[in-house]
Structure formats: structure tokens, C-alpha cells
C-alpha positions, 0 to 999 in steps of 0.5 A: 236860147231859153234860160232853165230855171234854178229849180229845174236845173237842180232837179234835173242836172248833176251836181257841177250843173253841166247842161250836155250831162243833164241831157245825158242823163236823161237819155239815160233815164229814158234808155232804162225805163224802156228796158225795164218795160221791155223786160216786164212785156217779156216775162208777161208773154212767157208766163202767159204762153207758158200757161197756155202750152200746159192747158194745151199740153193738158187737152192733148193728153186728154186727147190721146187718152193720157193720165191727168192725175197731178204728178209733179217732178218731186213726187216721182222722185220723192217715191223713188227715194223711199225705194232706194233709202233701204239700200243706200247706207247713211242716205236721207230722203232729201239728199236721194231726191237731190241726186236724182233730180241732178241724175234725170238732166242726163237722161233728159238730154237724151230724150230731147234728142230723140224728140228732136230727131222725130220732129225733124223727121216729121217736118220734113217728110210730107203725106206724100212721101209716108206712103205704105209702098214707098218703103220695103216692110213699111206696109208690115210695120203699119200693120203690125203697129195697128193690130197691136193697138186693137189688142192692147185696147181689149186688154186694157178694157179686161184690166179696167173690168177686174179693177172693179172692187165688187163681184163682176158677176153683178156687171153682166148686163151692165158692162159691154165687156161681158156681152156674150162673155161668161164669168167662170172663175174669179179668185185671188192667188198668192203672189208674194207673202205680202200680195197677191193676184186677183184672177179673173176667167171669162169664156167666149163661146161665140169667138171664131178668131186665131189662136196662138200667134194668129190671135188678134193681130190684123186679120181680126180687124179684117174680119178674116175668121173662121166660120167654126165657132172655136171659142175663147177662154180669157184670163185676166190678172191683176196684181195688189201692188200695182199702185205701189211703187216701192212694193212692186220694185221690192218684188223685182229686185230678186235675182233671175231664177234659172229653170231648166227647159224641156225644149229647144235646140240645146239639150238641157238648155237654161232660161231665166225667169223672175221668180215671184211672177213665175211661181205665181204663174204656176199657181194661176194655171193651178186654179185653171186645171178644173176648167181646162179639163171641164166640161165647159171647154167642149173643144179642149184642143180648139179653144183659144187661150188668152191671158191679159194684165198690166203690171206685175198681173201682165208679167204673171199672164205672159209667163203663164202663156208661155207655160202653156205653150210648152216653152217654160216647164211647170214650176214644181210646187206642192200644190201641183203635185197633188193635183197630178193624180186628179180627174178634171170635171170632164172625166178626163185623167189630169196626169199630164202637167200643163205645160205645153197642153195649150201649144199653138193656142197659148197668147198674151197682150200685156201692159206695162210688165217688168223683164221676166223671161230670158232672151233665149226664150222666143215667144212671139205669141205674146205682145208687151206694150210699154209707154214712155217713161214707165219704170217698172218696165226697165226694172230689174235687180241689175238696173236697180244696182245701177241706179244706186251706183250712180246715186251713190257717185252724185251724194258723195259729191256733194253740191258740186257732184250734183251739178257737174257730175250729170254729164259724167253720168251721161257719157258712162250711160252712153257707154254702158248702153253701146256695150249692152247693145253690142254683146248682142246674144251674149249671155242672154240665157241669164239676162231678162227682158220683156217677153215676146214682141214689144211695142214702145209707145212715145208720147210726141209734143209735135200734135199732140200725138204718140209714135209706135215703135216695135223693140226688143226680141229679134228686132236690131239695127236702128230701133235696137240702138235707139232702144238701148241708148236713147230710150234707156230700156236697159235702165231706170229712166229718171223723169217726172213722169216714171211713175205716172206713165205706168198707170192704167189710166195713162195706157 
């Protein structure tokens, strides 16, 4: 019953001085203030949680050996736009970057589906359900992944060794990677007119493990080696453009080169290779000629011949191993022909070419290599390790042309095309991937793929770990379909990590 004073009424009531409206006004103000406070609290929690998530992700990346190099989405797309600009007429770098960002939404959806499926499987299967013996073939797959991981660590160690700028011979007493190994050769060969490859050759006389398809593997991990030291020749190859995306993709933008096979079920069967890497492999073997027939390799018919490398250097290493095994002929170059009549350092005549010289003894473990050999050449003695969204592992002339076509459609569509076109692009990618999967072995002699046994490592958010999958080669069924559609192994995968995942540090 207390009447409010006039000044209070004027301050809190509307112009009509209705007490009921005054109460309603106060309640409305209180509700709005509460909503504002809730919004502030929500966004504060969101920012803090994202910051914690970023730190956690960085820590998890450090734990699993991932790259900590700063590389944002704009950095990745800026590098890729420089590659596409000369191939798309009338385009500027800014519009290309926006088009690439729009297209990345389609492929991000596929990655999200794959990640959700993996997390759902991990959450619904307890450790007791994952015994190796409960599912046929799981023990074999687990052993293959474990052995390939160990082989890949050896390859990464050797690749780190050749990354050193100084002479490797000066590091013999300082680096564990050279323990019981002797440096036989450190030289440079030509890759293209504007690039080259560094070759490091090590001799390990105390090696007593397997060779060829039996090199490394689960037997090496369990210590099941022979009592006799057969020796091992380690050849490590590094290209000079492995830190330059544009130069790397310019080299890969060339038509597959057809070669006639000397061996096979079909007479005069044709295979395809990546021309620049194939010719460089021939030059590497040309440098190895005196060593392979020299006094150092006493057991010439027993010593294991193992190649390692990363990026384009890994592609050269894998093709060199395939040539030594005899699955591919030696490239016909004038320099090599001049060596045909030479006599080796050990007095052995080298009239025979090197293709097939190391049959059953040649092998390779390579990291992040591009498709460089047609699928009709089965090289089970080569292990190829791919990581995440690595762009080089998905780059051929055909995949680069398809990417240019997708970018042109988005650029021509303007602002509306960038916001809506990604949905049409997702459907187009799905259809083309399904066609590629359904085609199977049809036309495989003209299609470049990753050679040998291929293992894809996928970083996962759940637990800060990675999953490992065997893909390519003779693999089929569910894994082949996931590789084609969800992992986009036949198309350039657009993501902020496309170049970061290619770095040796990430592997």
C-alpha cells in the first residue's frame, strides 16, 4: 500500500505511469541481463575449451611424433594456389585460395565420416573384444602393421641421416645410425634439368637378416635370422625439392611413360612409370655399378640390397629396387650404354645390365612417395608408408587435371558457387571415386599407383593416436572402398595439413 515517490515512478515506469507495466518492464530487463551474462559465460567457456583443446592436440602431436611446424589452412592453400595459377587461365591467387577453401568442405565431410566411424568402432569394442585370435586374419594384419612400422622407423632414421648438410663420413663416430656401417658412396645425380638427388650408400657387413620380400618384417623383430652374415647394402636417396611444393608437383605433372616388360605372363606386356623418377633411378643404379661388382661385396649373390627414401627420392628408390629385381627394364641412357663393356672393380665383367641383378634380394621401404608405377607390376618387396593428408602421395597428372577442373567450376560460379558448389563437388567426388573403385584392374597398365605394399597412417582425435591400414596392391573389399571414397587416395585431398603431413618430421 506504500505509494512510490514521483521521481521513482518517472525513472522506472513507462510514459503512461502504469504500475503493472512497470513490473513487467523490470522483469524483462532482468531476463535480458541474465541472457547477456549467460552468453558471456558460454563464449568464455568456448574460447577457453578451444585453447585447452589446441594445447592438448599439440601435446598429442608431439607424443605421436607429428610435425609442430606452424601451417595454417591459408598457408597450405596459398602454396597450392601457386601450383594451380599457371594451369588455370585468367585466375588470381586470391580467388584460387577461396575456391580451394570452398572445395575443402566437400572432402572435410568425407574425413568427418571416416573419423566418426573409427571413434564409434573404438568406443563400442572393448579390449577383450579385440583379441588377435578372435577374427580370422587379424593376427596377420597386426603383425604386418607392427613389422612395417619398425621398417619405416629404419627408413626415417636413414632419411634423417642424409638430411645432414655436412659430409656423412665425419659423423661415423658420433651418430648411432652409422654403427657397424661403412660409408661407400655419397654423391649427387640429376633428377631433372633444375633438380637433383643425393645418394648415400652404406655397407653393413654384419647383417644376417632376410632379403627381398623377406627383408625386415616380423622375423627381424623376433630375431629369426640366419647364423651366416650375408651383408646388406643400404641405399638412401633424397631429392633437392622435397621442401618445395610447386617444384615437386611440376615434376609429377607429366604423362606416364610406357615401357615394355621383359618378364610376365603376357608377351611384350606394357607397364607405365613416372618418367623423371624412372630415369633418375637408372642414373642411381649407374653410380652403384662399380660397387655392386666390386671387391667390397664379397657375397655378390647373397648380399641384401635395400633402398630407402622420402618424397620424390623415395619414388626413385622404389623404382631402383624394382629394376634390380628384374620387374622393370633398365632405362636406356647413353651414359649407361657406355658402361656396358666395363670391367668391375673386382674383375667381374659387367656386360649384363643391372635389371634382374638383385632378383630375390632387392627391397625398399619408402615414405610419402608419389604414384610412380602402374598397378600391373606387382612389387611385394616394396613397402610404401603414407601419412594422413599427404598431397604428394595423391598427385599424378590425372589427379592434378581433375583438381584444376573442380577449381574452374568454383571460380566461374562466383560467390554463390563457392557457398553451394561444394555440395555438387562432394557428389562428383563420390561418383568418380566409386567408378575408380569399380574399374578394378581394367586399364591398370596405364594408371600410376603407389608401388608395393601400401600402409596408410591416419591421425585420430580419440586418444591422440593413429590408426594404420593396409591399402592398395591386392587389397580389396571394404579397405579398397574406404581408400577410394573416404581417404581420397586417387584425388588431391584438400586440407590444412596437405603439405605439413608430407614433411619427414610428421612421418
